[in-house]
C-alpha positions in Angstrom: 23.5 -20.1 4.0 22.1 -21.1 0.5 18.6 -22.3 -0.1 17.5 -25.8 0.8 17.3 -28.3 -1.9 17.4 -31.6 -0.1 14.3 -33.7 0.9 11.3 -31.8 1.9 9.8 -34.9 3.6 12.9 -35.5 5.8 13.0 -31.9 6.8 9.1 -31.7 7.6 9.6 -34.6 10.0 12.6 -33.1 11.7 10.9 -29.9 12.2 7.6 -31.7 13.0 5.8 -29.4 10.6 4.3 -29.6 7.3 6.5 -27.6 5.0 4.3 -28.3 1.9 1.2 -27.4 4.1 -0.7 -30.6 3.1 0.2 -32.7 6.2 1.2 -35.6 4.1 4.9 -35.7 5.2 3.7 -36.5 8.7 0.8 -39.0 8.2 2.7 -42.2 8.1 5.8 -41.2 10.4 4.9 -38.3 12.5 8.4 -38.1 14.3 12.0 -37.3 13.4 14.0 -39.1 10.6 16.9 -41.6 11.4 17.2 -44.7 13.2 16.2 -43.3 16.6 13.7 -40.8 15.5 10.9 -42.3 17.4 12.9 -42.5 20.7 14.3 -38.7 20.7 12.7 -36.9 24.0 15.3 -34.2 24.1 14.2 -31.3 26.0 14.3 -28.0 23.8 15.5 -24.7 25.2 13.7 -21.4 24.4 16.6 -20.5 21.8 15.9 -23.9 20.2 12.2 -23.4 19.9 12.9 -19.9 18.2 15.5 -21.3 15.9 13.1 -24.1 15.0 10.2 -21.6 14.4 12.5 -19.5 12.2 13.4 -22.7 10.2 9.9 -23.8 9.8 8.9 -20.5 8.2 12.3 -20.2 6.2 11.9 -23.5 4.6 8.2 -23.2 4.0 8.7 -20.2 1.9 11.8 -21.5 0.4 14.1 -18.6 0.9 17.7 -18.2 1.8 19.0 -17.2 5.1 20.2 -13.7 3.8 16.7 -13.0 2.2 14.9 -14.1 5.2 16.8 -11.7 7.5 16.3 -8.9 4.8 12.6 -9.3 5.1 12.5 -9.2 8.6 14.4 -6.0 8.6 11.8 -4.7 6.5 9.0 -5.9 8.6 10.8 -4.3 11.7 11.2 -0.8 10.1 7.3 -0.8 9.2 4.7 0.7 11.4 2.7 -2.4 11.9 3.4 -5.4 14.2 6.8 -6.9 13.3 5.7 -10.6 13.1 2.4 -10.1 11.3 4.1 -7.8 8.8 6.8 -10.1 8.3 4.4 -12.8 7.4 2.8 -10.4 5.0 5.9 -9.8 3.2 6.7 -13.3 2.8 3.0 -14.1 1.4 3.5 -11.2 -1.0 6.5 -12.9 -2.8 5.8 -13.5 -6.3 6.7 -17.2 -6.2 4.5 -17.7 -3.3 1.5 -16.0 -4.9 2.0 -18.1 -7.9 1.9 -21.2 -5.7 -1.2 -19.9 -3.9 -3.2 -19.3 -7.1 -2.5 -22.8 -8.1 -0.4 -22.3 -11.1 2.3 -24.4 -9.7 2.0 -27.4 -7.4 4.7 -26.4 -5.0 6.7 -23.2 -4.3 9.8 -24.7 -5.7 8.0 -25.2 -9.1 6.5 -21.8 -8.8 10.1 -20.5 -8.3 11.2 -22.2 -11.4 8.3 -20.9 -13.6 9.1 -17.3 -12.3 12.7 -17.7 -13.0 12.3 -19.1 -16.4 10.3 -16.0 -17.6 6.8 -17.7 -17.7 5.1 -15.4 -15.3 3.8 -11.8 -15.8 2.9 -9.1 -13.2 0.4 -6.5 -14.8 1.5 -7.8 -18.2 5.1 -7.4 -17.8 7.7 -10.4 -17.4 9.1 -10.6 -13.9 11.8 -13.2 -13.4 12.6 -12.6 -9.7 10.9 -15.0 -7.4 11.4 -12.7 -4.4 9.6 -9.8 -6.2 7.2 -8.3 -3.7 3.7 -8.1 -5.3 1.4 -5.3 -4.1 -2.4 -5.4 -3.8 -4.1 -4.7 -7.1 -1.4 -6.2 -9.2 -2.4 -9.0 -11.7 -0.4 -12.1 -12.0 -0.7 -13.9 -15.3 1.1 -16.5 -17.3 2.6 -15.6 -20.7 0.7 -16.6 -23.7 3.2 -19.0 -25.1 3.5 -20.7 -21.8 0.0 -21.4 -20.9 0.0 -24.8 -22.3 3.3 -26.3 -20.9 2.8 -29.4 -19.0 3.8 -28.0 -15.4 1.1 -25.2 -15.5 -1.6 -27.3 -17.1 -0.9 -30.2 -14.7 -1.2 -27.8 -11.7 -4.3 -25.7 -12.6 -6.3 -29.0 -13.3 -5.3 -30.3 -9.8 -8.5 -31.2 -8.0 -9.1 -29.6 -4.5 -6.9 -26.5 -4.7 -8.6 -23.9 -2.7 -7.4 -20.3 -3.7 -7.3 -18.0 -0.6 -9.9 -15.3 -0.3 -7.2 -12.4 -0.6 -6.7 -13.7 -4.2 -8.9 -14.1 -7.1 -8.1 -16.5 -10.2 -9.6 -16.9 -13.5 -8.8 -20.4 -14.4 -9.7 -20.2 -18.2 -7.1 -17.2 -18.6 -4.8 -18.4 -16.1 -4.8 -15.0 -14.4 -5.2 -14.0 -10.9 -5.2 -10.6 -8.8 -3.7 -10.0 -5.4 -6.6 -8.3 -3.9 -5.6 -7.5 -0.6 -2.9 -8.5 2.1 -4.0 -11.5 3.9 -5.4 -11.2 7.5 -3.4 -13.2 10.4 -6.3 -15.6 10.8 -5.9 -16.5 7.0 -2.5 -17.7 7.6 -1.2 -20.9 9.4 -2.2 -21.1 12.9 1.0 -23.5 13.4 3.4 -20.7 12.8 4.3 -18.6 15.8 5.9 -15.5 14.5 6.5 -14.1 18.0 9.3 -16.6 18.6 11.0 -15.4 15.2 10.8 -11.9 16.5 12.3 -13.0 19.9 15.1 -14.9 18.1 16.2 -11.8 16.0 15.8 -9.5 18.9 18.4 -11.5 20.8 20.8 -11.6 17.7 20.7 -7.8 17.5 
């Protein structure tokens, strides 16, 4: 399955979850899209709940089905708790950290910035959005790209809060991935145990 490129707002309403993590998609119409969105009262099976949870996380981080499964297998083979290790891997993707630092307004834009060669890791160009950043590595913007509109528009956005597991130097548009996030620093609306159950049933 390819990466989703449709309406994020409709998808958020269908999943009853803010994929953009702002909550704006659900403020005016907190129900599913379509003519009968308000009236749907369908009972969801356990499998349906697990699948929906998987889709919530997959669409939030903007990864393909194949990548998602590969990251899950990496987490499963690690020594830690599978669900938490899985979220750590997703959170450590380069495109996600570019977004978390405020260099891009959305993960989709962050992915484009990485793909187009605007982003450096430890002063070396990395154009793979799924590149896994490790704590201690520095993420910065190529000197010739610092004044392009998407980046300037993003870093000047008011109200952006950089997570505590990152540091950000706005003047130099440079950030450091200080440490892995703790589970309490990630969304409480994500229930990774359901994703683990989903893939355990599939294996």
